[in-house]
C-alpha positions as CSV (number, residue, x, y, z in Angstrom):
1,M,0.0,0.0,0.0
2,R,1.1,3.6,-0.6
3,R,-0.3,7.0,0.2
4,I,-0.5,9.6,-2.6
5,V,-1.1,13.3,-2.1
6,I,-2.2,15.3,-5.2
7,E,-2.2,19.1,-5.1
8,K,-5.0,20.1,-7.4
9,S,-5.1,22.9,-10.0
10,L,-7.8,24.0,-12.5
11,E,-7.1,20.9,-14.6
12,P,-9.0,17.6,-14.1
13,L,-7.5,14.8,-12.1
14,G,-7.2,12.7,-15.2
15,I,-8.5,9.2,-14.2
16,Q,-11.4,6.9,-14.9
17,I,-12.6,4.4,-12.3
18,K,-14.5,1.1,-12.3
19,C,-16.4,-0.6,-9.5
20,G,-16.3,-4.3,-8.8
21,A,-19.2,-6.4,-7.6
22,G,-17.9,-6.4,-4.0
23,G,-17.7,-2.6,-3.9
24,T,-14.0,-2.3,-4.8
25,I,-13.0,0.8,-6.7
26,F,-10.1,0.6,-9.3
27,V,-8.3,3.1,-11.5
28,S,-9.2,2.0,-15.1
29,S,-7.5,4.8,-17.0
30,V,-4.8,7.4,-16.4
31,S,-4.4,10.3,-18.9
32,E,-0.9,11.0,-20.0
33,N,0.8,13.9,-18.2
34,S,-2.2,14.4,-16.0
35,L,-2.1,15.2,-12.3
36,A,-2.8,11.5,-11.5
37,A,0.0,10.3,-13.8
38,Q,2.5,12.7,-12.2
39,A,1.6,11.5,-8.8
40,G,2.2,7.9,-9.7
41,L,-1.3,6.5,-10.1
42,Q,-1.6,3.6,-12.5
43,I,-4.2,1.3,-14.0
44,G,-5.0,-1.5,-11.6
45,D,-4.6,0.6,-8.5
46,Q,-7.4,-0.1,-6.0
47,L,-8.6,3.0,-4.1
48,L,-8.8,2.1,-0.4
49,E,-9.3,5.6,1.0
50,V,-9.9,9.0,-0.6
51,C,-9.7,12.1,1.7
52,G,-10.3,9.9,4.7
53,I,-13.4,8.2,3.2
54,N,-13.3,4.4,3.2
55,M,-13.6,3.1,-0.3
56,R,-13.2,-0.7,0.4
57,N,-17.0,-1.2,0.2
58,A,-17.9,2.0,-1.8
59,T,-20.3,2.3,-4.7
60,Y,-19.3,3.9,-7.9
61,Q,-21.5,7.0,-7.2
62,L,-20.0,7.5,-3.8
63,A,-16.4,7.3,-5.1
64,A,-17.2,9.7,-8.0
65,N,-18.9,12.2,-5.6
66,V,-15.9,12.1,-3.2
67,L,-13.4,12.6,-6.0
68,R,-15.4,15.5,-7.5
69,Q,-15.8,17.3,-4.2
70,C,-12.1,17.4,-3.3
71,R,-10.8,20.8,-3.9
72,D,-7.3,21.9,-3.0
73,S,-5.7,18.5,-2.4
74,I,-6.5,14.8,-2.6
75,T,-5.0,12.2,-0.2
76,M,-5.4,8.6,-1.4
77,L,-4.5,5.3,0.1
78,V,-4.0,2.9,-2.9
79,Q,-2.8,-0.6,-3.5
80,F,-1.7,-2.1,-6.8
81,N,-3.9,-5.2,-7.4
82,P,-3.7,-6.1,-11.1
83,D,-5.2,-9.6,-10.8
84,K,-8.4,-8.3,-9.1
85,Y,-8.6,-5.5,-11.5
86,R,-8.6,-7.9,-14.5
87,E,-11.6,-9.7,-12.9
88,V,-13.4,-6.4,-12.5
89,A,-12.6,-5.3,-16.0
90,S,-13.9,-8.5,-17.6
91,D,-17.1,-8.4,-15.4
92,N,-17.8,-4.8,-16.5
93,E,-17.0,-5.3,-20.2
94,S,-20.5,-4.4,-21.3
95,S,-21.2,-1.7,-18.7
96,S,-20.9,1.9,-20.0
97,D,-22.0,3.6,-16.7
98,E,-18.8,2.9,-14.8
99,K,-16.5,3.8,-17.6
100,S,-17.3,7.5,-17.6
101,P,-14.4,9.8,-16.5
102,V,-14.4,11.4,-13.1
103,Q,-14.0,15.1,-13.6
104,T,-12.6,17.0,-10.6
105,P,-12.8,20.8,-11.3
106,A,-11.5,23.2,-8.7
107,A,-15.0,24.5,-7.9
108,S,-16.8,21.3,-7.3
109,P,-20.5,21.2,-6.1
110,K,-21.4,21.2,-2.4
111,M,-22.7,18.1,-0.8
112,R,-24.7,18.3,1.9
113,H,-29.7,0.7,14.4
114,S,-30.1,-1.3,17.0
115,N,-31.2,1.8,18.9
116,R,-27.5,2.5,19.7
117,P,-26.0,4.9,17.2
118,D,-22.9,4.2,15.1
119,L,-19.8,6.3,15.5
120,I,-18.3,8.2,12.6
121,R,-14.6,7.9,12.6
122,I,-12.6,10.7,11.1
123,S,-9.2,9.2,11.6
124,N,-5.7,10.6,11.2
125,D,-2.7,9.1,9.5
126,D,-1.6,7.2,12.6
127,I,-4.7,5.0,12.7
128,P,-4.2,1.7,10.9
129,S,-5.6,1.8,7.4
130,S,-8.0,-1.1,8.1
131,A,-9.8,1.1,10.6
132,T,-9.8,4.3,8.8
133,S,-13.2,6.0,8.1
134,T,-15.2,3.1,9.5
135,L,-18.0,3.1,12.0
136,T,-17.7,1.6,15.4
137,R,-20.2,0.6,18.1
138,Q,-18.1,1.0,21.2
139,K,-19.2,3.2,24.1
140,Q,-16.9,6.0,25.2
141,P,-15.9,5.7,28.8
142,G,-14.7,8.3,31.2
143,I,-16.6,11.4,30.2
144,S,-17.7,13.6,33.1
145,T,-21.3,14.8,32.9
146,K,-20.8,17.2,35.8
147,G,-21.4,20.8,34.8
148,S,-23.8,22.5,32.5
149,R,-23.6,23.3,28.8
150,A,-20.8,25.8,28.1
151,E,-20.9,28.8,25.7
152,P,-20.0,28.1,22.0
153,R,-16.4,28.6,21.2
154,V,-14.5,29.0,17.9
155,I,-11.6,26.5,17.3
156,V,-9.1,27.0,14.5
157,L,-7.0,23.9,13.6
158,R,-4.1,23.4,11.3
159,K,-4.5,20.1,9.5
160,A,-1.0,18.7,9.2
161,T,-2.5,15.4,7.9
162,S,-5.5,14.7,5.8
163,N,-7.7,13.8,8.9
164,L,-8.6,15.4,12.2
165,G,-8.3,12.2,14.2
166,I,-11.8,12.2,15.8
167,T,-14.9,10.0,15.9
168,L,-18.3,11.4,15.9
169,L,-21.6,10.4,17.4
170,G,-25.2,11.4,16.6
171,G,-27.0,12.9,13.6
172,N,-29.9,15.2,12.8
173,A,-32.0,13.9,15.7
174,G,-29.8,15.2,18.5
175,G,-26.7,16.9,16.9
176,I,-23.2,15.9,15.9
177,F,-21.0,15.2,18.9
178,V,-17.3,14.4,19.3
179,H,-17.0,10.9,20.8
180,S,-13.2,10.6,21.0
181,V,-10.1,12.4,20.0
182,Q,-6.9,10.6,19.0
183,D,-3.7,11.6,20.9
184,D,-1.3,13.9,18.9
185,S,-4.0,14.5,16.2
186,P,-4.7,18.0,14.9
187,A,-7.9,18.1,17.0
188,S,-6.2,17.2,20.3
189,G,-4.6,19.6,22.8
190,P,-5.8,22.3,25.2
191,G,-7.3,24.5,22.4
192,G,-8.8,21.6,20.5
193,L,-11.9,19.4,20.6
194,R,-12.9,17.1,23.5
195,T,-15.4,14.3,24.1
196,G,-18.9,15.9,24.5
197,D,-18.3,18.8,22.2
198,Q,-21.2,19.4,19.8
199,I,-20.0,20.6,16.4
200,L,-22.3,23.4,15.4
201,E,-20.5,24.7,12.3
202,Y,-17.6,23.3,10.3
203,N,-15.8,25.7,8.0
204,G,-18.9,27.8,7.7
205,T,-21.3,24.9,7.1
206,D,-24.1,24.6,9.6
207,L,-24.2,21.0,11.1
208,R,-26.9,21.6,13.8
209,N,-29.4,19.6,11.8
210,A,-27.0,17.5,9.7
211,T,-27.3,13.8,9.3
212,A,-24.5,11.5,10.2
213,E,-23.8,11.0,6.4
214,E,-23.7,14.7,5.8
215,A,-21.4,15.4,8.7
216,A,-19.0,12.6,7.6
217,Y,-18.8,14.2,4.1
218,E,-18.2,17.7,5.5
219,L,-15.4,16.7,7.9
220,A,-13.7,14.6,5.1
221,R,-13.3,17.6,2.9
222,P,-9.7,18.5,2.4
223,A,-8.6,21.8,3.9
224,D,-5.3,23.3,5.2
225,N,-7.1,25.1,8.0
226,V,-10.3,24.2,9.8
227,K,-12.6,26.6,11.6
228,I,-15.1,24.9,14.0
229,L,-17.8,26.4,16.1
230,A,-18.2,23.9,19.0
231,Q,-20.2,23.8,22.3
232,Y,-19.4,21.5,25.2
233,D,-22.6,19.8,26.3
234,P,-21.8,16.6,28.2
235,N,-25.4,16.1,29.5
236,R,-26.8,16.1,26.0
237,Y,-24.0,13.9,24.7
238,T,-24.8,11.3,27.4
239,E,-28.5,11.4,26.5
240,I,-28.0,10.6,22.8
241,Q,-25.5,7.8,23.2
242,D,-28.1,5.1,23.3
243,Q,-30.5,6.7,20.8
244,P,-30.7,6.5,17.0
245,G,-28.6,9.3,15.5
246,D,-30.8,10.3,12.7
247,S,-34.6,10.8,12.3
248,F,-36.4,11.9,9.1
249,Y,-39.1,10.6,6.8
250,V,-39.0,9.9,3.0
251,R,-41.6,8.9,0.5
252,S,-40.3,6.3,-1.9
253,L,-40.6,7.2,-5.6
254,F,-39.7,3.8,-7.0
255,D,-40.3,0.1,-6.3
256,R,-37.5,-2.1,-4.9
257,A,-37.5,-5.8,-4.1
258,S,-35.4,-7.2,-1.2
259,I,-31.8,-7.6,-2.4
260,D,-29.3,-9.4,-0.1
261,G,-31.6,-9.1,2.9
262,S,-32.5,-5.4,2.4
263,L,-36.0,-4.0,3.1
264,A,-38.4,-4.3,0.3
265,F,-40.8,-1.4,-0.4
266,H,-43.1,0.0,-3.1
267,K,-43.5,3.4,-4.7
268,D,-45.3,5.8,-2.4
269,D,-44.4,3.9,0.8
270,I,-43.3,6.0,3.7
271,L,-40.0,5.2,5.3
272,H,-38.6,6.4,8.6
273,I,-34.7,6.7,8.4
274,D,-32.9,6.5,11.7
275,N,-29.3,5.8,10.6
276,T,-27.6,7.2,7.5
277,M,-24.3,5.3,8.0
278,Y,-25.7,1.8,8.8
279,K,-23.1,-0.6,10.0
280,G,-20.4,1.6,8.6
281,V,-21.3,0.7,5.0
282,P,-21.4,3.7,2.7
283,G,-24.6,3.9,0.8
284,Q,-26.8,2.1,3.3
285,W,-29.6,3.6,5.5
286,R,-31.5,1.9,8.2
287,A,-35.2,2.4,7.6
288,W,-38.6,1.5,9.1
289,L,-41.5,0.8,6.7
290,L,-44.6,2.6,8.0
291,D,-48.3,1.7,7.5
292,Q,-51.1,4.0,6.6
293,D,-51.4,5.2,10.2
294,G,-47.7,6.0,10.5
295,Q,-47.0,2.9,12.7
296,K,-43.7,1.0,12.2
297,V,-44.2,-2.3,10.4
298,R,-40.8,-3.7,9.4
299,C,-37.2,-2.6,9.8
300,G,-34.2,-3.2,7.5
301,F,-31.5,-1.4,5.4
302,V,-32.2,0.4,2.2
303,P,-30.0,2.0,-0.4
304,S,-29.1,5.6,0.3
305,K,-30.1,8.3,-2.1
306,Y,-26.8,8.1,-4.0
307,K,-26.9,4.3,-4.0
308,A,-30.5,4.2,-5.2
309,E,-29.7,6.7,-8.0
310,E,-26.8,4.5,-9.1
311,E,-28.9,1.4,-9.2
312,L,-31.6,3.1,-11.2
313,L,-29.1,4.6,-13.6
314,M,-27.5,1.2,-14.2
315,K,-30.9,-0.3,-14.8
316,R,-31.8,2.5,-17.2
317,S,-28.5,2.0,-19.1
318,L,-29.2,-1.7,-19.5
319,L,-32.7,-1.1,-20.7
320,D,-31.4,1.4,-23.2
321,L,-28.9,-1.2,-24.5
322,D,-31.7,-3.7,-24.9
323,D,-34.0,-1.2,-26.6
324,G,-31.5,-0.4,-29.3
325,S,-32.7,2.3,-31.7
326,G,-36.1,2.4,-30.1
327,R,-34.9,3.6,-26.7
328,R,-36.3,6.9,-25.4
329,G,-34.4,10.2,-26.0
330,S,-32.7,11.5,-23.0
331,T,-34.3,15.0,-23.3
332,S,-37.9,13.8,-23.4
333,A,-37.6,10.8,-21.0
334,R,-35.2,12.0,-18.4
335,R,-37.3,14.7,-16.8
336,S,-35.8,17.0,-14.2
337,F,-35.3,15.2,-10.8
338,F,-36.3,18.4,-9.0
339,R,-39.4,19.0,-11.1
340,R,-40.6,15.4,-10.5
341,R,-40.1,15.8,-6.8
342,R,-42.0,19.0,-6.7
343,H,-45.0,17.8,-8.7
344,H,-45.1,14.1,-7.7
345,R,-48.5,12.6,-7.1
346,S,-49.5,9.2,-5.7
347,R,-50.1,6.5,-8.3
348,D,-53.5,5.5,-6.8
349,G,-54.7,9.0,-5.8
350,K,-54.2,8.2,-2.0
351,E,-52.2,10.6,0.2
352,L,-51.2,9.9,3.8
353,A,-52.8,12.5,5.9
354,S,-50.0,12.3,8.5
355,F,-47.2,13.3,6.1
356,S,-46.7,16.4,4.0
357,D,-44.0,17.3,1.4
358,V,-41.3,19.7,2.7
359,S,-39.5,22.3,0.8
360,I,-37.4,20.9,-2.0
361,N,-34.4,22.9,-0.8
362,S,-34.4,21.3,2.6
363,C,-33.9,17.8,1.4
364,S,-31.5,18.3,-1.5
365,D,-28.3,16.6,-0.4
366,S,-27.1,16.0,-4.0
367,A,-25.3,18.2,-6.4
368,G,-27.7,19.9,-8.8
369,T,-25.4,19.9,-11.8
370,L,-26.5,16.4,-12.8
371,A,-30.2,16.8,-11.8
372,E,-31.6,16.3,-15.3
373,D,-30.1,12.8,-15.5
374,L,-30.9,11.6,-12.0
375,P,-33.9,9.3,-11.5
376,P,-36.3,10.1,-8.7
377,T,-35.6,8.1,-5.6
378,Y,-36.8,9.6,-2.3
379,L,-38.9,12.6,-1.4
380,R,-38.4,14.1,2.0
381,V,-41.6,14.5,4.0
382,D,-42.6,15.7,7.4
383,R,-44.9,13.9,9.8
384,I,-47.9,15.9,11.0
385,N,-50.0,14.7,13.9
386,Y,-53.6,16.0,14.2
387,P,-54.8,15.6,17.8
388,S,-58.4,16.5,17.0
389,L,-61.0,15.9,14.2
390,R,-61.1,18.5,11.5
391,P,-63.4,19.2,8.5
392,V,-62.3,18.2,5.1
393,I,-63.8,19.9,2.0
394,L,-63.9,17.8,-1.2
395,V,-65.0,19.4,-4.5
396,G,-65.4,18.4,-8.1
397,G,-65.1,14.9,-9.5
398,L,-63.1,13.6,-6.6
399,F,-65.9,13.9,-4.1
400,L,-67.7,10.6,-4.4
401,G,-64.5,8.5,-4.7
402,R,-62.9,10.2,-1.7
403,L,-66.0,10.1,0.3
404,H,-66.3,6.3,-0.3
405,Q,-62.7,5.8,0.7
406,Q,-63.0,7.7,3.9
407,L,-66.2,6.0,4.9
408,Q,-64.6,2.6,4.3
409,R,-61.7,3.6,6.5
410,L,-64.1,4.6,9.3
411,G,-65.9,1.2,9.0
412,W,-69.1,2.7,7.5
413,H,-70.6,0.8,4.6
414,P,-73.3,3.0,2.9
415,R,-75.9,1.2,0.8
């Protein structure tokens, strides 16, 4: 294994990547005299880590997103594995989706359980590579919960390495907290971070309502200097240790059968997501399938937004290959992802009264530059509880159908 650091300029990185069946990411092409070639990358190199993100079980979409978002510099842990690469190359002979070049311009787009939460490890160079950027489930001992919440403070760190050397706990349900700090890491020391600190802002990005997935991406961004707004809150930290880190609702916009034990769901099903970094596997969320009354029915893992988009794009490309000359044109068939999310309607005319669509800006955690080509996957919704009965006005041709449906739900059977 070898570690490569590439200082970026306005020119692209100059590589193409391929993804194996087991989630391995390989360099499949290196442009002559490119930044990657000058740094020593070669065809057959397996990407183990990129900017602190574990690529050992990554999807193609995740790897491409991480490579695109890196700005000033890229730190990679790679291993030359030509035999495994030849297997991947032969398996992907007919796939065009994973042969596209990964462009990395200087101004890249911004990204946004058992009941015990996972820990997000943002490790430094001293941590063994097998443990880097993985999620753990150990409980942090030794934190004192004496004392009240302190005032927010600004911390400025100089990143001598590519990672801060911290593990994080939590998510959008209770906040992002520091779980542990590695000795001799950039985050350690009297003026650094400590266990129980809530990270409110990171380099100007508000993390107060960030999911675990969003926080991991933000802290993995390469930067020479880091400015953090943190607040020591040991009592809150102790409260959330045994609770799910994330909590939000999505409406599924596609059907998906159970694959490798994942949770099966249908279009228009409502899912409650409580872990966006499930078992430390990038691209997996833990979800609860809800019934019409908003009650939990089944639990399992589902593909994340990026993973679901990758699956649907792959399926689309295979269908296009089968269709030949009769396939649909991209401009007419591939409607805007954001337009479809804004105007989406239920396939059978039913709407769950306990959920409502939220602003499209509040749930967009994907770069908008490729929005026209992205298939619809999940629509963020809010749960609304109505404690009392309320009148409902139905007009037009929907009246009789809606009235009949509501009477049936109430157990009335009009003659």
